KEKE-3310 file (N, C-alpha, C; in steps of 0.2 Angstrom, whole numbers, plus 5000, padded with zeros to 4 digits):
npx = (5076:5061:5047:5031:5013:4999:4983:4967:4952:4937:4925:4912:4903:4896:4893:4899:4912:4912:4908:4919:4937:4952:4966:4977:4993:5012:5019:5026:5037:5040:5046:5058:5063:5067:5076:5086:5083:5090:5085:5072:5061:5052:5040:5039:5046:5048:5045:5059:5055:5044:5048:5058:5048:5043:5050:5053:5067:5073:5067:5052:5036:5027:5013:4997:4995:4985:4976:4967:4962:4960:4952:4939:4936:4931:4916:4907:4912:4917:4929:4947:4953:4945:4944:4958:4958:4947:4954:4965:4959:4952:4964:4976:4971:4974:4980:4989:4984:4985:4987:4976:4961:4966:4971:4984:4992:4983:4987:5003:4999:4993:5004:5013:5005:5002:5016:5022:5012:5015:5027:5027:5029:5027:5018:5007:5003:4995:4985:4975:4973:4966:4952:4944:4933:4935:4939:4945:4956:4974:4987:4986:4980:4968:4973:4970:4974:4984:4997:4999:5011:5015:5015:5027:5025:5015:5000:4985:4969:4955:4938:4931:4921:4904:4900:4895:4900:4910:4920:4926:4934:4945:4951:4966:4971:4983:4995:4991:4982:4980:4965:4957:4964:4963:4950:4947:4955:4948:4938:4939:4946:4934:4927:4934:4933:4921:4917:4927:4920:4909:4913:4919:4907:4901:4911:4909:4895:4883:4873:4878:4876:4873:4883:4885:4872:4872:4881:4875:4874:4887:4906:4919:4936:4950:4967:4982:4999:5015:5031:5043:5062:5071:5083:5084:5080:5076:5068:5056:5040:5031:5018:5008:5004:4988:4972:4962:4948:4938:4928:4935:4955:4965:4978:4992:5007:5018:5031:5050:5052:5051:5041:5028:5022:5014:5007:5006:5001:5006:5019:5028:5028:5039:5034:5035:5029:5022:5027:5016:5004:4991:4988:4978:4968:4956:4946:4938:4925:4920:4923:4915:4904:4903:4904:4891:4883:4886:4881:4868:4865)
npy = (5025:5023:5027:5016:5015:5009:5014:5010:5017:5018:5028:5040:5046:5049:5059:5073:5070:5069:5082:5091:5094:5093:5104:5104:5098:5095:5082:5073:5062:5062:5074:5072:5062:5070:5079:5074:5072:5083:5096:5104:5112:5128:5127:5114:5114:5114:5124:5123:5120:5114:5103:5096:5094:5083:5069:5060:5058:5043:5032:5020:5020:5009:5002:4995:4977:4969:4952:4947:4935:4927:4937:4934:4921:4923:4923:4928:4940:4947:4943:4941:4947:4956:4963:4970:4976:4987:4993:4996:5006:5014:5022:5023:5024:5019:5003:4987:4976:4957:4942:4944:4942:4943:4936:4930:4930:4940:4950:4951:4952:4964:4975:4971:4975:4991:4995:4993:5001:5013:5014:5015:5023:5040:5048:5037:5034:5047:5046:5041:5052:5066:5074:5089:5094:5082:5070:5056:5050:5048:5060:5072:5076:5086:5100:5117:5129:5140:5143:5137:5125:5109:5092:5079:5070:5058:5051:5040:5038:5031:5026:5012:5003:5002:4992:5000:5014:5015:5023:5017:5023:5028:5018:5009:5001:4996:4989:4974:4965:4975:4980:4967:4963:4974:4973:4962:4964:4973:4970:4961:4968:4975:4966:4964:4978:4979:4969:4972:4985:4980:4973:4984:4991:4983:4985:4995:4995:4993:4988:4978:4982:4996:5006:5003:5006:5018:5022:5019:5020:5027:5025:5015:5020:5020:5024:5026:5029:5036:5040:5048:5047:5059:5071:5082:5078:5080:5092:5091:5085:5071:5068:5077:5083:5076:5071:5058:5060:5051:5036:5022:5020:5007:5003:4998:4993:4994:4990:4990:5003:5013:5025:5031:5040:5042:5054:5056:5059:5072:5070:5065:5049:5037:5022:5004:4994:4978:4963:4959:4964:4973:4991:5001:5014:5022:5033:5051:5051:5040:5044:5053:5047:5040:5048:5054:5041:5040:5051:5049:5039)
npz = (4981:4979:4990:4992:4995:4999:5003:5010:5013:5021:5017:5023:5017:5002:4992:4998:4996:4982:4981:4980:4973:4966:4963:4948:4948:4944:4940:4952:4953:4939:4938:4946:4938:4927:4930:4939:4951:4958:4958:4968:4967:4973:4979:4987:4996:5014:5029:5040:5054:5051:5046:5056:5064:5064:5066:5079:5086:5088:5091:5089:5086:5096:5093:5096:5092:5085:5081:5071:5067:5078:5084:5077:5080:5092:5095:5104:5106:5117:5121:5125:5114:5107:5117:5120:5106:5109:5119:5111:5102:5111:5116:5107:5093:5084:5077:5072:5061:5061:5054:5044:5034:5021:5006:5003:4989:4984:4992:4988:4974:4972:4977:4970:4958:4959:4961:4947:4940:4945:4939:4924:4909:4910:4901:4899:4912:4912:4903:4917:4923:4934:4931:4929:4944:4949:4961:4958:4950:4944:4951:4963:4981:4987:4983:4984:4983:4973:4979:4990:4999:4994:4994:4992:4982:4972:4965:4965:4962:4967:4969:4975:4980:4984:4969:4960:4962:4958:4945:4930:4920:4924:4931:4928:4915:4912:4923:4917:4924:4934:4936:4941:4950:4960:4962:4968:4980:4985:4989:4998:5009:5013:5018:5031:5036:5039:5047:5059:5062:5066:5078:5086:5088:5096:5108:5113:5119:5110:5096:5082:5072:5072:5069:5054:5049:5049:5039:5027:5010:5009:5004:5000:4996:4987:4990:4981:4985:4980:4985:4979:4978:4985:4987:4994:5005:5019:5018:5013:5012:5013:5014:5020:5038:5044:5050:5047:5039:5039:5042:5045:5040:5031:5030:5020:5017:5005:4997:5007:5011:5023:5032:5036:5050:5068:5079:5093:5111:5110:5102:5090:5080:5072:5061:5064:5050:5054:5048:5032:5040:5042:5046:5053:5055:5065:5060:5060:5058:5064:5076:5078:5077:5087:5099:5098:5099:5112:5119:5115:5122)
capx = (5070:5055:5041:5025:5008:4991:4977:4960:4948:4929:4922:4903:4898:4899:4892:4905:4918:4910:4908:4927:4941:4960:4970:4981:5000:5015:5022:5034:5038:5042:5050:5062:5068:5069:5083:5091:5083:5094:5081:5066:5055:5050:5032:5038:5051:5045:5052:5064:5051:5038:5051:5059:5045:5039:5053:5056:5072:5076:5060:5046:5029:5025:5006:4995:4995:4978:4976:4961:4960:4957:4945:4934:4936:4928:4910:4902:4914:4919:4934:4953:4956:4941:4948:4964:4955:4945:4960:4968:4956:4952:4970:4979:4967:4980:4984:4991:4980:4989:4983:4969:4958:4966:4975:4993:4992:4979:4992:5007:4997:4992:5008:5015:5002:5004:5024:5021:5008:5021:5033:5024:5030:5022:5010:5004:4999:4992:4978:4971:4974:4962:4949:4942:4928:4935:4944:4947:4963:4981:4989:4986:4971:4968:4977:4964:4976:4992:5002:4999:5015:5015:5017:5032:5021:5011:4994:4982:4963:4948:4932:4933:4916:4901:4906:4892:4902:4916:4921:4933:4939:4950:4953:4971:4972:4990:4997:4983:4979:4977:4957:4956:4967:4961:4943:4945:4958:4945:4932:4942:4947:4927:4923:4937:4932:4914:4922:4930:4915:4904:4915:4919:4901:4899:4913:4905:4891:4879:4872:4882:4873:4871:4887:4883:4866:4874:4882:4873:4877:4894:4907:4925:4941:4959:4972:4987:5005:5020:5035:5050:5068:5072:5092:5083:5071:5075:5067:5052:5036:5028:5011:5006:5001:4982:4967:4960:4939:4935:4927:4941:4958:4968:4985:4995:5014:5018:5038:5052:5055:5049:5040:5022:5023:5009:5008:5003:5003:5012:5026:5028:5035:5041:5029:5039:5025:5023:5027:5010:5000:4989:4989:4970:4967:4951:4945:4935:4919:4920:4925:4908:4899:4906:4902:4883:4880:4887:4876:4862:4864)
capy = (5020:5027:5024:5015:5012:5010:5016:5010:5021:5018:5035:5038:5052:5050:5066:5075:5067:5071:5091:5092:5094:5097:5107:5100:5100:5092:5074:5075:5057:5065:5081:5067:5058:5075:5084:5067:5071:5087:5103:5104:5118:5129:5124:5108:5116:5117:5128:5119:5117:5110:5096:5093:5093:5076:5065:5058:5052:5036:5029:5020:5020:5003:5004:4989:4972:4964:4946:4946:4927:4926:4941:4930:4917:4926:4925:4932:4948:4948:4939:4947:4950:4960:4970:4974:4980:4991:4996:5000:5012:5020:5024:5024:5026:5016:4998:4983:4970:4952:4936:4946:4936:4945:4930:4931:4930:4947:4955:4951:4955:4971:4977:4971:4980:4997:4997:4990:5009:5019:5013:5016:5030:5048:5048:5031:5036:5052:5044:5041:5059:5068:5079:5095:5094:5075:5067:5053:5048:5053:5064:5073:5076:5092:5106:5120:5137:5141:5146:5131:5119:5106:5086:5077:5064:5057:5045:5038:5038:5027:5024:5005:4999:4996:4990:5005:5018:5015:5026:5013:5025:5029:5013:5008:4993:4993:4983:4969:4962:4979:4980:4962:4962:4977:4974:4956:4967:4981:4966:4958:4973:4977:4960:4965:4984:4976:4965:4977:4990:4978:4971:4991:4993:4980:4985:5001:4992:4995:4984:4979:4987:5002:5011:5002:5009:5026:5022:5019:5026:5027:5021:5014:5022:5017:5029:5024:5034:5035:5045:5048:5050:5068:5074:5086:5072:5084:5100:5090:5082:5065:5067:5081:5079:5076:5067:5054:5060:5045:5030:5017:5018:5003:5005:4990:4995:4990:4989:4991:5009:5018:5033:5032:5042:5044:5058:5053:5064:5078:5068:5061:5043:5032:5015:5002:4988:4969:4959:4955:4966:4983:4997:5003:5019:5026:5039:5055:5050:5036:5047:5057:5041:5038:5053:5056:5037:5042:5057:5047:5033)
capz = (4979:4983:4996:4990:4999:4998:5008:5009:5016:5021:5018:5024:5013:4993:4990:5001:4991:4976:4977:4981:4969:4968:4956:4943:4950:4940:4943:4957:4950:4932:4939:4948:4931:4923:4935:4943:4960:4961:4958:4972:4968:4980:4982:4990:5003:5020:5035:5045:5060:5050:5043:5059:5072:5061:5070:5088:5089:5085:5093:5088:5091:5099:5092:5097:5088:5084:5079:5067:5067:5086:5085:5074:5085:5099:5093:5109:5103:5123:5124:5128:5109:5109:5124:5118:5102:5111:5123:5105:5099:5116:5117:5103:5088:5078:5076:5067:5059:5060:5052:5042:5029:5014:5003:5002:4984:4983:4993:4983:4969:4974:4980:4963:4951:4961:4961:4939:4938:4945:4934:4919:4907:4913:4897:4900:4919:4911:4904:4921:4926:4937:4928:4933:4948:4952:4965:4956:4945:4944:4952:4969:4982:4994:4981:4982:4980:4969:4983:4994:5001:4989:4997:4989:4982:4967:4971:4961:4970:4965:4973:4974:4984:4981:4963:4956:4964:4951:4936:4925:4914:4929:4932:4923:4910:4914:4922:4913:4931:4937:4939:4942:4958:4963:4965:4973:4986:4989:4993:5005:5015:5016:5025:5037:5041:5041:5053:5063:5065:5071:5084:5089:5089:5102:5112:5114:5121:5104:5092:5078:5063:5072:5065:5048:5046:5049:5032:5021:5005:5010:4998:5000:4992:4987:4987:4980:4987:4979:4986:4975:4981:4985:4987:5000:5008:5027:5018:5011:5017:5008:5017:5026:5044:5044:5052:5042:5038:5035:5046:5044:5033:5032:5026:5016:5017:4999:4999:5012:5014:5028:5033:5041:5056:5069:5084:5101:5117:5106:5100:5083:5081:5066:5063:5058:5051:5054:5041:5031:5043:5039:5049:5055:5060:5067:5058:5062:5057:5069:5082:5078:5079:5095:5104:5096:5101:5119:5120:5115:5127)
cpx = (5065:5049:5035:5018:5003:4987:4970:4956:4939:4927:4915:4899:4901:4899:4894:4911:4915:4911:4915:4932:4948:4962:4976:4987:5004:5016:5027:5040:5043:5047:5056:5066:5070:5076:5086:5090:5086:5090:5073:5064:5052:5044:5032:5044:5048:5050:5055:5058:5046:5040:5054:5054:5042:5044:5054:5061:5072:5071:5055:5042:5028:5018:5004:4993:4988:4977:4969:4958:4955:4952:4939:4933:4931:4920:4905:4907:4915:4925:4940:4955:4951:4943:4952:4962:4952:4950:4964:4966:4954:4959:4976:4976:4969:4981:4985:4988:4983:4984:4976:4967:4960:4972:4980:4992:4988:4985:4996:5006:4996:4998:5012:5011:5003:5011:5024:5018:5013:5027:5031:5027:5025:5015:5006:4999:4996:4984:4974:4970:4966:4957:4946:4934:4929:4940:4947:4952:4970:4981:4989:4980:4974:4973:4972:4967:4983:4998:5003:5006:5013:5017:5023:5031:5017:5004:4990:4975:4958:4943:4930:4926:4910:4903:4901:4897:4909:4916:4928:4936:4947:4955:4959:4969:4978:4993:4991:4981:4976:4971:4954:4957:4964:4953:4944:4949:4953:4938:4933:4943:4940:4925:4927:4935:4923:4914:4922:4927:4911:4906:4917:4912:4899:4902:4911:4898:4884:4877:4876:4880:4873:4875:4885:4878:4868:4880:4882:4872:4883:4897:4916:4931:4947:4963:4978:4992:5010:5024:5041:5057:5067:5079:5089:5078:5073:5072:5058:5047:5031:5020:5010:5003:4992:4978:4962:4952:4936:4932:4933:4945:4962:4973:4988:5002:5016:5027:5041:5053:5050:5047:5033:5024:5015:5011:5003:5004:5008:5019:5025:5033:5034:5036:5032:5034:5027:5023:5019:5005:4999:4987:4981:4971:4960:4951:4940:4928:4917:4920:4916:4902:4898:4900:4893:4880:4878:4882:4870:4861:4863)
cpy = (5024:5023:5023:5012:5012:5009:5013:5013:5018:5024:5034:5041:5052:5056:5071:5072:5071:5079:5094:5091:5097:5100:5105:5101:5094:5086:5075:5069:5060:5069:5077:5065:5064:5078:5079:5069:5079:5094:5100:5111:5122:5129:5118:5110:5118:5121:5122:5116:5113:5103:5092:5092:5086:5071:5066:5055:5046:5031:5026:5018:5011:5002:4996:4985:4968:4959:4943:4937:4926:4932:4938:4923:4916:4928:4928:4941:4951:4945:4944:4950:4955:4965:4974:4979:4985:4996:5000:5005:5016:5025:5025:5029:5024:5009:4992:4977:4965:4947:4939:4941:4938:4940:4934:4932:4937:4952:4957:4954:4962:4975:4978:4976:4989:4998:4998:4999:5012:5019:5014:5023:5036:5048:5043:5032:5044:5052:5044:5048:5062:5073:5085:5095:5085:5074:5060:5053:5050:5058:5067:5076:5084:5099:5111:5128:5135:5141:5143:5127:5113:5097:5083:5068:5064:5051:5044:5034:5037:5026:5017:5000:5002:4998:4997:5013:5020:5018:5023:5017:5028:5024:5010:5001:4992:4995:4979:4966:4967:4980:4976:4962:4967:4977:4967:4959:4972:4976:4962:4960:4975:4973:4963:4971:4983:4972:4970:4982:4987:4976:4978:4993:4990:4983:4992:5001:4995:4988:4983:4980:4993:5010:5008:5006:5017:5026:5019:5024:5028:5024:5020:5016:5019:5022:5025:5029:5031:5041:5045:5050:5057:5068:5079:5083:5078:5090:5097:5086:5078:5066:5072:5080:5083:5071:5064:5057:5056:5040:5027:5018:5011:5004:4999:4995:4990:4989:4992:4996:5013:5024:5036:5033:5045:5050:5056:5058:5069:5077:5064:5055:5038:5025:5010:4996:4981:4968:4956:4959:4972:4985:5001:5008:5021:5032:5044:5054:5045:5040:5052:5055:5040:5042:5054:5049:5038:5046:5053:5043:5036)
cpz = (4981:4986:4991:4995:4997:5004:5007:5014:5017:5022:5019:5020:5004:4992:4991:4997:4986:4977:4979:4975:4971:4962:4954:4948:4946:4945:4945:4953:4943:4934:4941:4941:4928:4925:4940:4951:4962:4963:4964:4972:4974:4985:4987:4995:5009:5025:5038:5050:5058:5048:5051:5065:5070:5064:5076:5087:5085:5085:5088:5089:5093:5099:5093:5092:5089:5081:5077:5067:5074:5088:5083:5079:5091:5097:5096:5108:5113:5125:5125:5120:5106:5113:5122:5110:5104:5117:5117:5103:5103:5115:5112:5096:5081:5081:5071:5067:5057:5058:5050:5038:5022:5012:5001:4994:4982:4987:4991:4977:4969:4973:4971:4955:4952:4959:4952:4938:4938:4940:4927:4913:4911:4907:4897:4907:4917:4908:4908:4926:4929:4932:4930:4937:4950:4956:4962:4951:4949:4945:4957:4974:4987:4991:4981:4983:4976:4974:4988:4994:4998:4993:4990:4987:4976:4969:4964:4966:4966:4970:4970:4976:4986:4974:4958:4957:4959:4945:4933:4922:4920:4933:4928:4921:4911:4921:4919:4920:4935:4941:4943:4949:4962:4965:4968:4982:4989:4992:4999:5010:5018:5020:5031:5040:5042:5047:5062:5068:5068:5079:5090:5090:5097:5108:5114:5118:5116:5100:5086:5074:5065:5069:5056:5045:5047:5041:5027:5016:5004:5004:5004:4995:4993:4987:4988:4979:4985:4979:4983:4979:4981:4988:4992:5004:5016:5024:5014:5013:5011:5008:5022:5033:5042:5050:5047:5044:5035:5042:5048:5039:5036:5025:5024:5014:5010:4997:5005:5014:5018:5028:5036:5049:5059:5076:5090:5107:5115:5104:5092:5084:5074:5067:5059:5057:5050:5049:5039:5034:5039:5044:5049:5058:5058:5064:5061:5063:5062:5074:5083:5081:5086:5102:5103:5101:5107:5121:5120:5121:5134)
residu = (UNK:UNK:UNK:UNK:UNK:UNK:UNK:UNK:UNK:UNK:UNK:UNK:UNK:UNK:UNK:UNK:UNK:UNK:UNK:UNK:UNK:UNK:UNK:UNK:UNK:UNK:UNK:UNK:UNK:UNK:UNK:UNK:UNK:UNK:UNK:UNK:UNK:UNK:UNK:UNK:UNK:UNK:UNK:UNK:UNK:UNK:UNK:UNK:UNK:UNK:UNK:UNK:UNK:UNK:UNK:UNK:UNK:UNK:UNK:UNK:UNK:UNK:UNK:UNK:UNK:UNK:UNK:UNK:UNK:UNK:UNK:UNK:UNK:UNK:UNK:UNK:UNK:UNK:UNK:UNK:UNK:UNK:UNK:UNK:UNK:UNK:UNK:UNK:UNK:UNK:UNK:UNK:UNK:UNK:UNK:UNK:UNK:UNK:UNK:UNK:UNK:UNK:UNK:UNK:UNK:UNK:UNK:UNK:UNK:UNK:UNK:UNK:UNK:UNK:UNK:UNK:UNK:UNK:UNK:UNK:UNK:UNK:UNK:UNK:UNK:UNK:UNK:UNK:UNK:UNK:UNK:UNK:UNK:UNK:UNK:UNK:UNK:UNK:UNK:UNK:UNK:UNK:UNK:UNK:UNK:UNK:UNK:UNK:UNK:UNK:UNK:UNK:UNK:UNK:UNK:UNK:UNK:UNK:UNK:UNK:UNK:UNK:UNK:UNK:UNK:UNK:UNK:UNK:UNK:UNK:UNK:UNK:UNK:UNK:UNK:UNK:UNK:UNK:UNK:UNK:UNK:UNK:UNK:UNK:UNK:UNK:UNK:UNK:UNK:UNK:UNK:UNK:UNK:UNK:UNK:UNK:UNK:UNK:UNK:UNK:UNK:UNK:UNK:UNK:UNK:UNK:UNK:UNK:UNK:UNK:UNK:UNK:UNK:UNK:UNK:UNK:UNK:UNK:UNK:UNK:UNK:UNK:UNK:UNK:UNK:UNK:UNK:UNK:UNK:UNK:UNK:UNK:UNK:UNK:UNK:UNK:UNK:UNK:UNK:UNK:UNK:UNK:UNK:UNK:UNK:UNK:UNK:UNK:UNK:UNK:UNK:UNK:UNK:UNK:UNK:UNK:UNK:UNK:UNK:UNK:UNK:UNK:UNK:UNK:UNK:UNK:UNK:UNK:UNK:UNK:UNK:UNK:UNK:UNK:UNK:UNK:UNK:UNK:UNK:UNK:UNK:UNK:UNK:UNK:UNK:UNK:UNK:UNK:UNK:UNK:UNK:UNK:UNK:UNK:UNK:UNK:UNK)
# end
């Protein structure tokens, strides 16, 4: 069984994203279906040191857990949960958010729709394929050379907020509830992201709106990743090591197949998602804003 996940990203610059494009590459899922997992083309095979360095033994990263409900109850933003959030941002840059406000039916509906989309026939998924000069659509991101190594994954990438940023020709109309469910999900996680950013700003001694004001004209995007099974899983990478060049990323684990890992103090650790939690990553743009405001202050 393949691994599926949903990443919601709050991106600070729509214009920067639109100037990029990714070269078309074959669908890994279709390739696996055609070869029965037996054949792994050379472009996907990584040097042994590149793969073995990704896993650190049998340990798991005990990343901080933040209770969103308790965070909202701390109206002055100076309570214990706010302090835990501040510590998580400073020491980890990652945390798991429990008791969040995305309704259970929306979460489960989003999971079901993503899994059903990737199970559609290849020809159906191609109807929503990326076009030249576009990042949005079904395909892969950040492929800039015919020679670079490729990730063992397929993805669907869409702009979701604000609604006027959407290019609905890339939004699948199959499954039938896909669009309406994604609309509800993206709105719900936007509220969470806005609330978290306001609390983070106050934790830094800033007014709540300071970070939001710097993101006027920004967009929210959603990346849905599918990592097909691989007969040589120890020689491929589903998602190349990276830092997120955005403000915040909220990750939803869609099924039980795990794979997310984070790097801390020079070592990689697998992460076991808490049931129902969103995994939050502090992006590079937030770090830049924090450093800029610190310099101004």
